[in-house]
N, C-alpha and C positions, 0 to 999 in steps of 0.2 A: 364659631363666632369669636372673632378676635376683639379684645377690648383695647381701645386706643390708650396710650400712656396718659393723656390728659384725664380720661375718665378714671383710670386706675388711681391717679393722684387724688382725685376727689373722693373716691370710695375709701381709700386709705385714711384720708383726713377725717371723714365722717365716722369711720370705725374707731379712730383714735379718740374722738369726742364721745364715744360710747353708744353710737347708734347702730342698729341693724340696718343694712342697706338692701333694698329690693330693686330689681330691674323691672320696670313696668313699660307699658307702651308697645310700640311696634317691635322694638328689639327683643322684648320678652316673647313675642309671638314666634320669633325665629327659633327659640329654644324648643318649641313644639312643632317646628317644621313649616310654619306659615311665614312666608317672606313678603313684606311690604316695604317698599322704599321709604326711607325716612332720613332726615338729615340730623336728627337729634338723638340724644340719649336721655331717657326718662328714668329718673331714680326716685325712690321715696324712702323716707326714714320712718322709724317706728316710734316717733314721739309726736304728740299733737302740737299745734302751734302755741307758742307762748312768746312773749317779748324776749325773755331770757334766751330761748333757743334761737330765735331770729338773730339776736345780737351776737350770740356765741358763734354761729355759723358764718354770719356776715363778716365779723372781725377776723376769724381764722382765714377765710377766703381772701380777704383784703390784705392780711399779713403775708399771704403767699403771692401777692401781687396781682390778683385777679379783680376785674370789675364785676360787681354783683348788681343785679337788678331785682328788686322785689316785685312779686306778683301776689295776687290773692291766694294762690295755691302754693306759693313757696318762693323759690329763687331761680334765676337762670344766670349762667356763667358761660362766656365764650372763651375758649382756650385754644389757640393755634387752629382756628377754623373748625373746632369741635364745639357744638352747642350742647350744653348739659342743663337739663331741668332738674331741680331738686325739689320734690313735692313734699309737703307736710304729710303726716300719716293719714291715709284714707280712713274714712269712718268705719270701714269694714275690717280694718286690720286689728285682729284680736288673736287670742290663743289658737283658735282653729285655723285661722289664716296662716299663722306662723308654722304650726305643726304640719300643714299640708304643702308648704313651700318646699322647693328643691334647691339644693346648693349648686351654684355654678361659680367655682373659685371663691372669691370673697363676697360674692353677691348671693342673694336669695331670689328665686324666681317664683312668683305666685303660682298656685295650681291653675289648671285650665279653667276650672269653675270660678275661682276668684278673679281671674283675668276677665272672664265674661261679665261678672258683676261690676268690676271697675269700669269696663268699657260701656256697659249699659248705663251706669250712673253718669258717665261723661255726656252721653247723648249726641256726640258729634257724629256726623255722617260717616267719616272714616272709621270710627269706632264701632258703629252699627254694622258696617261691612265686615269688620274683623270678627264681630260676634257671630255672624253667619258662617264664617269659616271655622271658628272655634267649635260651634255646635255640631259640626260634621265630624269632628275628631272622635276616634274610638275611645272606649273606656272612660267616658264621662261618668262622674258620680252624680247621677240624676237626683237622688235624694238630697245630697248636699247642695247641689245647684239650686234646686227649688226652695229648700230651706233658706239659703242665703238670699235668694231673690225676694222671698217673703219678708225677711228681716229688713231688707233695704227698701221695701215698698215698691219694687219694680217687677214683681212676678207677672203682672199683666203684660208689661213690655216684653219680657222674656218669652212668654207664650205666644204673643203676637208675631214676634220675629221668627220663632221656631215654626209656626204655622206657615208663614210666608215662604219658608224654604222647604216645606213639605215634611216637617217633623211634628209629631204630637208628643208633647211632654206631659207626663203626669207623675204622681208619686210612685207608681208601680213600675213603669217602664217607659222606654222611648220607642216610638213607632215611626217607621219610615213609610 
């Protein structure tokens, strides 16, 4: 996966501001071999929303000459026909999330299990379809996945989707 220059600039800027930067969304799926067409790059940072963080990022992006639009989940910036979403820290981003993430250059990629949780929390149709593909990947840490789904209060959603695709998840094993 090649990262466009515009995305690299944003990643570098966020890192200079002291943030860890994670790739989420469809581009993160490609890291695990699942390809879904998408026109944007979804990033998230490891700090929760605050007015100070909002203004810091906005001012820095505008200093670089970019137009910034605020959304309830963060910002978006269009640079040379590249759409980049910068999301505030997800509720599930904690020590375990970070420890299980994998490095991809200057980016961190959430574990398969944490991507499943993020996508289930989104609830969008495309994300639910992504979850179905992710659940079929080998070497899932089922204990971690179930624990995280319970923490997020979406364990019933996870089990329902798994059942729909012919998987039975429980704390002991995965059954096909």
